[in-house]
MDAnalysis code that builds the backbone (N, CA, C; Angstrom):
import MDAnalysis as mda
import numpy as np

u = mda.Universe.empty(429, n_residues=143, atom_resindex=np.repeat(np.arange(143), 3), trajectory=True)
u.add_TopologyAttr("name", ["N", "CA", "C"] * 143)
u.add_TopologyAttr("resid", np.arange(1, 144))
u.add_TopologyAttr("resname", ["MET", "TYR", "LYS", "LYS", "ILE", "ALA", "ILE", "ALA", "TYR", "ASP", "GLU", "SER", "SER", "SER", "SER", "GLU", "HIS", "ALA", "LEU", "ALA", "THR", "ALA", "ILE", "SER", "LEU", "ALA", "ALA", "THR", "LEU", "GLY", "SER", "SER", "LEU", "ARG", "ILE", "ILE", "THR", "VAL", "VAL", "GLU", "PRO", "LEU", "PRO", "LEU", "TYR", "VAL", "ASN", "ILE", "SER", "LEU", "ALA", "VAL", "ASP", "PRO", "ASP", "LEU", "PRO", "GLN", "GLN", "LEU", "LEU", "ASN", "GLU", "ARG", "ARG", "GLU", "ARG", "PHE", "GLU", "LEU", "ALA", "ILE", "GLN", "LEU", "ALA", "LEU", "LYS", "HIS", "ALA", "ALA", "GLU", "ALA", "GLY", "VAL", "VAL", "ALA", "ASP", "ALA", "ALA", "LEU", "ILE", "GLU", "GLY", "ARG", "GLU", "VAL", "GLU", "GLY", "ILE", "LEU", "ALA", "GLU", "VAL", "GLY", "ALA", "CYS", "HIS", "ALA", "ASP", "LEU", "LEU", "VAL", "LEU", "GLY", "LEU", "ARG", "GLN", "HIS", "ILE", "GLY", "PHE", "GLY", "GLU", "MET", "GLY", "SER", "THR", "ALA", "HIS", "ARG", "ILE", "ALA", "MET", "ARG", "VAL", "THR", "CYS", "PRO", "ILE", "LEU", "GLY", "VAL", "PRO"])
u.atoms.positions = np.array([
    [-41.174, -62.364, -54.224],
    [-39.739, -62.447, -54.407],
    [-39.074, -61.085, -54.200],
    [-39.517, -60.082, -54.935],
    [-38.989, -58.727, -54.773],
    [-40.091, -57.866, -54.168],
    [-39.936, -57.492, -52.922],
    [-40.952, -56.682, -52.251],
    [-40.744, -55.198, -52.495],
    [-39.479, -54.786, -52.634],
    [-39.154, -53.372, -52.839],
    [-38.223, -53.271, -54.043],
    [-38.698, -52.652, -55.095],
    [-37.910, -52.452, -56.308],
    [-37.508, -50.983, -56.371],
    [-36.233, -50.746, -56.597],
    [-35.732, -49.380, -56.777],
    [-35.411, -49.167, -58.250],
    [-35.643, -47.958, -58.713],
    [-35.324, -47.595, -60.092],
    [-34.503, -46.311, -60.068],
    [-33.354, -46.353, -60.718],
    [-32.544, -45.151, -60.882],
    [-33.107, -44.411, -62.088],
    [-33.592, -43.198, -61.854],
    [-34.367, -42.492, -62.871],
    [-33.822, -41.090, -63.102],
    [-33.526, -40.789, -64.366],
    [-33.013, -39.457, -64.681],
    [-33.660, -38.847, -65.924],
    [-34.752, -39.369, -66.349],
    [-35.551, -38.910, -67.493],
    [-34.883, -39.078, -68.861],
    [-33.752, -39.778, -68.920],
    [-33.156, -40.109, -70.219],
    [-34.031, -41.167, -70.890],
    [-33.832, -41.394, -72.175],
    [-34.652, -42.398, -72.872],
    [-34.414, -43.798, -72.310],
    [-33.176, -44.124, -71.950],
    [-32.912, -45.446, -71.371],
    [-33.554, -45.569, -69.993],
    [-33.565, -44.477, -69.253],
    [-34.185, -44.461, -67.937],
    [-35.706, -44.570, -68.042],
    [-36.291, -43.938, -69.041],
    [-37.739, -44.032, -69.263],
    [-38.135, -45.485, -69.545],
    [-37.344, -46.157, -70.365],
    [-37.619, -47.557, -70.672],
    [-37.476, -48.422, -69.423],
    [-36.449, -48.142, -68.623],
    [-36.251, -48.883, -67.373],
    [-37.409, -48.634, -66.409],
    [-37.915, -47.402, -66.371],
    [-39.049, -47.081, -65.505],
    [-40.280, -47.891, -65.902],
    [-40.555, -47.955, -67.190],
    [-41.705, -48.732, -67.662],
    [-41.550, -50.197, -67.276],
    [-40.346, -50.717, -67.392],
    [-40.081, -52.109, -67.014],
    [-40.261, -52.302, -65.514],
    [-39.748, -51.373, -64.712],
    [-39.857, -51.472, -63.260],
    [-41.317, -51.406, -62.815],
    [-42.087, -50.529, -63.420],
    [-43.505, -50.415, -63.070],
    [-44.240, -51.704, -63.429],
    [-43.980, -52.228, -64.606],
    [-44.617, -53.471, -65.035],
    [-44.250, -54.632, -64.105],
    [-42.975, -54.724, -63.765],
    [-42.523, -55.787, -62.876],
    [-43.148, -55.638, -61.485],
    [-43.169, -54.414, -60.962],
    [-43.760, -54.178, -59.642],
    [-45.251, -54.511, -59.639],
    [-45.954, -54.165, -60.718],
    [-47.383, -54.473, -60.813],
    [-47.602, -55.979, -60.839],
    [-46.784, -56.678, -61.575],
    [-46.915, -58.134, -61.688],
    [-46.629, -58.837, -60.367],
    [-45.604, -58.359, -59.656],
    [-45.170, -59.020, -58.415],
    [-45.838, -58.465, -57.161],
    [-46.576, -57.386, -57.294],
    [-47.170, -56.754, -56.120],
    [-46.130, -56.061, -55.253],
    [-45.078, -55.585, -55.884],
    [-43.982, -54.923, -55.177],
    [-44.237, -53.425, -55.076],
    [-43.578, -52.795, -54.118],
    [-43.578, -51.335, -54.073],
    [-42.372, -50.845, -54.876],
    [-42.405, -49.575, -55.225],
    [-41.386, -49.010, -56.101],
    [-40.802, -47.751, -55.466],
    [-39.483, -47.651, -55.498],
    [-38.786, -46.447, -55.030],
    [-38.076, -45.840, -56.223],
    [-38.456, -44.626, -56.605],
    [-37.852, -43.924, -57.729],
    [-36.736, -43.050, -57.177],
    [-35.518, -43.290, -57.648],
    [-34.351, -42.577, -57.146],
    [-33.804, -41.678, -58.246],
    [-33.747, -40.390, -57.954],
    [-33.199, -39.420, -58.897],
    [-32.131, -38.609, -58.182],
    [-31.007, -38.421, -58.847],
    [-29.893, -37.693, -58.252],
    [-29.650, -36.406, -59.034],
    [-29.635, -35.305, -58.305],
    [-29.276, -34.013, -58.879],
    [-27.790, -33.839, -58.610],
    [-26.995, -34.015, -59.649],
    [-25.545, -33.926, -59.499],
    [-25.078, -32.479, -59.508],
    [-23.932, -32.221, -58.886],
    [-23.364, -30.872, -58.958],
    [-23.074, -30.511, -60.415],
    [-23.094, -29.229, -60.694],
    [-22.769, -28.775, -62.046],
    [-21.283, -28.989, -62.317],
    [-20.914, -29.189, -63.579],
    [-19.491, -29.337, -63.908],
    [-18.710, -28.087, -63.516],
    [-17.456, -28.248, -63.207],
    [-16.632, -27.131, -62.755],
    [-16.544, -25.997, -63.779],
    [-16.600, -26.331, -65.067],
    [-16.466, -25.285, -66.075],
    [-17.611, -24.267, -66.006],
    [-18.717, -24.617, -65.367],
    [-19.819, -23.666, -65.220],
    [-19.405, -22.488, -64.349],
    [-18.420, -22.701, -63.492],
    [-17.959, -21.616, -62.620],
    [-17.366, -20.445, -63.404],
    [-17.000, -20.676, -64.645],
    [-16.513, -19.586, -65.497],
    [-17.592, -18.511, -65.629],
    [-18.845, -18.937, -65.609],
    [-19.950, -17.990, -65.756],
    [-20.076, -17.038, -64.572],
    [-19.424, -17.363, -63.452],
    [-19.490, -16.487, -62.279],
    [-19.007, -15.070, -62.597],
    [-18.046, -14.966, -63.511],
    [-17.517, -13.652, -63.880],
    [-18.563, -12.804, -64.587],
    [-19.463, -13.447, -65.312],
    [-20.487, -12.735, -66.070],
    [-21.776, -12.592, -65.259],
    [-22.190, -13.695, -64.632],
    [-23.440, -13.694, -63.864],
    [-23.260, -14.573, -62.636],
    [-23.037, -13.992, -61.481],
    [-22.782, -14.768, -60.271],
    [-23.936, -15.696, -59.875],
    [-25.131, -15.414, -60.349],
    [-26.295, -16.226, -59.992],
    [-26.545, -17.390, -60.951],
    [-25.860, -17.396, -62.091],
    [-26.154, -18.397, -63.120],
    [-25.969, -19.842, -62.654],
    [-24.877, -20.217, -61.997],
    [-24.750, -21.620, -61.575],
    [-25.918, -22.079, -60.693],
    [-26.312, -21.253, -59.746],
    [-27.437, -21.634, -58.874],
    [-28.736, -21.711, -59.660],
    [-28.920, -20.803, -60.619],
    [-30.122, -20.848, -61.455],
    [-30.173, -22.150, -62.257],
    [-29.032, -22.538, -62.818],
    [-28.978, -23.781, -63.590],
    [-29.285, -24.991, -62.714],
    [-28.745, -24.999, -61.513],
    [-28.999, -26.098, -60.578],
    [-30.474, -26.136, -60.173],
    [-31.049, -24.987, -59.929],
    [-32.471, -24.915, -59.582],
    [-33.348, -25.409, -60.731],
    [-32.992, -25.039, -61.959],
    [-33.754, -25.499, -63.129],
    [-33.662, -27.010, -63.280],
    [-32.480, -27.551, -63.061],
    [-32.293, -29.011, -63.141],
    [-33.151, -29.695, -62.078],
    [-33.123, -29.194, -60.851],
    [-33.903, -29.760, -59.752],
    [-35.404, -29.705, -60.080],
    [-35.877, -28.564, -60.584],
    [-37.293, -28.424, -60.932],
    [-37.693, -29.389, -62.043],
    [-36.826, -29.539, -63.045],
    [-37.109, -30.470, -64.151],
    [-37.224, -31.900, -63.626],
    [-36.315, -32.285, -62.725],
    [-36.367, -33.628, -62.148],
    [-37.609, -33.813, -61.277],
    [-37.988, -32.785, -60.522],
    [-39.190, -32.881, -59.692],
    [-40.428, -33.135, -60.544],
    [-40.522, -32.446, -61.669],
    [-41.651, -32.665, -62.584],
    [-41.621, -34.070, -63.171],
    [-40.426, -34.531, -63.552],
    [-40.287, -35.883, -64.106],
    [-40.679, -36.932, -63.067],
    [-40.291, -36.713, -61.826],
    [-40.651, -37.653, -60.764],
    [-42.165, -37.689, -60.567],
    [-42.804, -36.532, -60.578],
    [-44.260, -36.496, -60.416],
    [-44.956, -37.279, -61.530],
    [-44.461, -37.158, -62.743],
    [-45.021, -37.908, -63.865],
    [-44.774, -39.409, -63.692],
    [-43.582, -39.773, -63.235],
    [-43.260, -41.189, -62.995],
    [-44.166, -41.765, -61.908],
    [-44.384, -41.006, -60.840],
    [-45.284, -41.461, -59.766],
    [-46.709, -41.636, -60.282],
    [-47.126, -40.748, -61.176],
    [-48.458, -40.859, -61.771],
    [-48.576, -42.143, -62.593],
    [-47.547, -42.447, -63.398],
    [-47.565, -43.676, -64.203],
    [-47.633, -44.912, -63.303],
    [-46.881, -44.892, -62.217],
    [-46.903, -46.018, -61.282],
    [-48.296, -46.175, -60.678],
    [-48.893, -45.080, -60.240],
    [-50.227, -45.131, -59.638],
    [-51.258, -45.653, -60.627],
    [-51.149, -45.218, -61.887],
    [-52.076, -45.687, -62.922],
    [-51.969, -47.194, -63.134],
    [-50.784, -47.753, -62.858],
    [-50.574, -49.198, -62.990],
    [-50.911, -49.933, -61.699],
    [-51.356, -49.204, -60.690],
    [-51.705, -49.821, -59.414],
    [-50.514, -50.126, -58.528],
    [-49.392, -49.449, -58.779],
    [-48.168, -49.697, -58.015],
    [-48.005, -48.615, -56.950],
    [-47.752, -49.056, -55.735],
    [-47.445, -48.118, -54.650],
    [-46.004, -47.659, -54.857],
    [-45.816, -46.366, -55.000],
    [-44.480, -45.834, -55.294],
    [-44.213, -44.583, -54.486],
    [-42.939, -44.368, -54.220],
    [-42.490, -43.116, -53.637],
    [-41.184, -42.752, -54.330],
    [-40.660, -41.592, -53.982],
    [-39.478, -41.123, -54.698],
    [-38.516, -40.427, -53.753],
    [-37.252, -40.430, -54.159],
    [-36.206, -39.706, -53.443],
    [-35.458, -38.861, -54.455],
    [-35.378, -37.567, -54.174],
    [-34.584, -36.652, -54.979],
    [-33.361, -36.308, -54.140],
    [-32.216, -36.787, -54.579],
    [-30.985, -36.692, -53.802],
    [-30.031, -35.725, -54.492],
    [-29.355, -34.935, -53.701],
    [-28.333, -34.038, -54.237],
    [-26.972, -34.640, -53.941],
    [-26.120, -34.741, -54.959],
    [-24.790, -35.289, -54.757],
    [-24.310, -36.033, -55.983],
    [-23.355, -36.890, -55.790],
    [-22.800, -37.697, -56.878],
    [-23.743, -38.848, -57.198],
    [-23.875, -39.144, -58.475],
    [-24.866, -40.108, -58.952],
    [-24.695, -41.496, -58.342],
    [-23.542, -42.093, -58.503],
    [-23.339, -43.474, -58.047],
    [-23.520, -43.573, -56.538],
    [-22.873, -42.684, -55.802],
    [-22.959, -42.733, -54.353],
    [-24.383, -42.483, -53.877],
    [-25.083, -41.567, -54.515],
    [-26.467, -41.277, -54.146],
    [-27.387, -42.464, -54.368],
    [-27.239, -43.109, -55.506],
    [-28.076, -44.278, -55.812],
    [-27.776, -45.405, -54.833],
    [-26.501, -45.687, -54.615],
    [-26.137, -46.770, -53.695],
    [-26.651, -46.508, -52.280],
    [-26.517, -45.280, -51.810],
    [-26.980, -44.949, -50.463],
    [-28.492, -45.131, -50.348],
    [-29.221, -44.701, -51.361],
    [-30.682, -44.801, -51.300],
    [-31.159, -46.242, -51.441],
    [-30.492, -47.034, -52.270],
    [-30.845, -48.453, -52.389],
    [-30.700, -49.132, -51.028],
    [-29.626, -48.807, -50.321],
    [-29.429, -49.373, -48.982],
    [-30.448, -48.851, -47.984],
    [-30.717, -47.564, -48.026],
    [-31.633, -46.944, -47.064],
    [-33.062, -47.462, -47.210],
    [-33.480, -47.733, -48.442],
    [-34.859, -48.209, -48.644],
    [-34.948, -49.730, -48.640],
    [-33.819, -50.398, -48.444],
    [-33.760, -51.869, -48.375],
    [-34.342, -52.516, -49.632],
    [-33.914, -52.023, -50.783],
    [-34.403, -52.556, -52.059],
    [-33.939, -53.994, -52.263],
    [-34.827, -54.788, -52.817],
    [-34.512, -56.177, -53.166],
    [-33.992, -56.286, -54.592],
    [-34.248, -55.255, -55.400],
    [-33.849, -55.237, -56.805],
    [-33.654, -53.791, -57.224],
    [-32.615, -53.552, -58.012],
    [-32.377, -52.232, -58.598],
    [-32.508, -52.348, -60.106],
    [-33.343, -51.500, -60.693],
    [-33.522, -51.471, -62.140],
    [-32.774, -50.251, -62.677],
    [-31.937, -50.491, -63.685],
    [-31.132, -49.434, -64.300],
    [-31.337, -49.430, -65.803],
    [-31.406, -48.256, -66.381],
    [-31.389, -48.137, -67.834],
    [-29.955, -48.210, -68.308],
    [-29.727, -48.946, -69.373],
    [-28.382, -49.082, -69.928],
    [-28.262, -48.240, -71.184],
    [-27.219, -47.458, -71.227],
    [-26.959, -46.612, -72.395],
    [-25.909, -47.271, -73.269],
    [-25.985, -46.975, -74.553],
    [-25.003, -47.489, -75.500],
    [-23.701, -46.722, -75.330],
    [-22.612, -47.437, -75.095],
    [-21.287, -46.828, -74.992],
    [-20.412, -47.381, -76.109],
    [-19.545, -46.555, -76.609],
    [-18.636, -46.955, -77.678],
    [-17.276, -47.276, -77.068],
    [-16.665, -48.363, -77.526],
    [-15.313, -48.713, -77.078],
    [-15.277, -49.134, -75.629],
    [-14.374, -48.538, -74.866],
    [-14.193, -48.915, -73.475],
    [-15.106, -48.138, -72.535],
    [-16.030, -47.368, -73.045],
    [-16.904, -46.544, -72.223],
    [-17.700, -47.312, -71.201],
    [-18.081, -48.554, -71.532],
    [-18.913, -49.304, -70.604],
    [-18.197, -49.635, -69.299],
    [-16.876, -49.674, -69.326],
    [-16.133, -49.988, -68.108],
    [-16.216, -48.847, -67.090],
    [-16.471, -47.650, -67.528],
    [-16.570, -46.526, -66.612],
    [-17.993, -46.017, -66.490],
    [-18.943, -46.773, -67.009],
    [-20.324, -46.316, -67.005],
    [-20.899, -46.308, -65.594],
    [-21.950, -45.538, -65.429],
    [-22.639, -45.495, -64.145],
    [-23.137, -46.886, -63.767],
    [-23.733, -47.582, -64.721],
    [-24.257, -48.922, -64.434],
    [-23.148, -49.865, -63.970],
    [-22.004, -49.807, -64.614],
    [-20.893, -50.675, -64.231],
    [-20.390, -50.330, -62.836],
    [-20.237, -49.056, -62.551],
    [-19.744, -48.642, -61.232],
    [-20.728, -49.017, -60.128],
    [-22.021, -48.919, -60.414],
    [-23.027, -49.335, -59.434],
    [-22.993, -50.846, -59.256],
    [-22.917, -51.582, -60.358],
    [-22.921, -53.046, -60.294],
    [-21.769, -53.596, -59.459],
    [-20.662, -52.894, -59.459],
    [-19.501, -53.368, -58.699],
    [-19.675, -53.186, -57.190],
    [-20.659, -52.371, -56.772],
    [-20.770, -52.046, -55.344],
    [-22.138, -52.284, -54.720],
    [-23.170, -52.492, -55.503],
    [-24.514, -52.605, -54.955],
    [-24.705, -53.942, -54.234],
    [-25.593, -53.959, -53.245],
    [-25.776, -55.151, -52.421],
    [-27.003, -55.980, -52.804],
    [-27.738, -55.559, -53.823],
    [-28.907, -56.325, -54.265],
    [-28.756, -56.639, -55.754],
    [-29.588, -57.554, -56.255],
    [-29.538, -57.850, -57.694],
    [-29.896, -56.617, -58.527],
    [-29.400, -56.607, -59.762],
    [-29.660, -55.517, -60.707],
    [-30.336, -56.081, -61.953],
    [-31.301, -55.332, -62.446],
    [-31.902, -55.621, -63.745],
    [-31.519, -54.476, -64.659],
    [-30.671, -54.747, -65.631],
    [-30.265, -53.744, -66.601],
    [-31.200, -53.793, -67.792],
    [-31.788, -52.648, -68.120],
    [-32.756, -52.570, -69.209],
    [-32.130, -51.777, -70.351],
    [-31.942, -52.429, -71.518],
    [-31.347, -51.712, -72.648],
    [-32.316, -50.716, -73.285],
])
């Protein structure tokens, strides 16, 4: 049914739970897995640090990228241990657009997303909601 499962992965606790679910589902169905991680630009307020240390924003971005690379390697190891063929994409850019582009590029049949608890109207602007409004394949939201 699902030959290619994509997982949006950012090492948050909700994402870790979604990863475990995606690996289990892929193992059960004999599907391959695409782990998608997006390194987003730093918030604009970080540019204030340029006055003190011109290299700090790039250092922070490099540290974030390295942390995600390590997390991806661990995720790939977990998939392999479960007998799942997996690969990964580390994308630089905006989260929603990056995930949507990669889901299309890898021709995913299913996208697995971790769902975070939002208070009040937060869920209407959540990453999961924004992706759900535009993605071309079914989504499995994992709480």
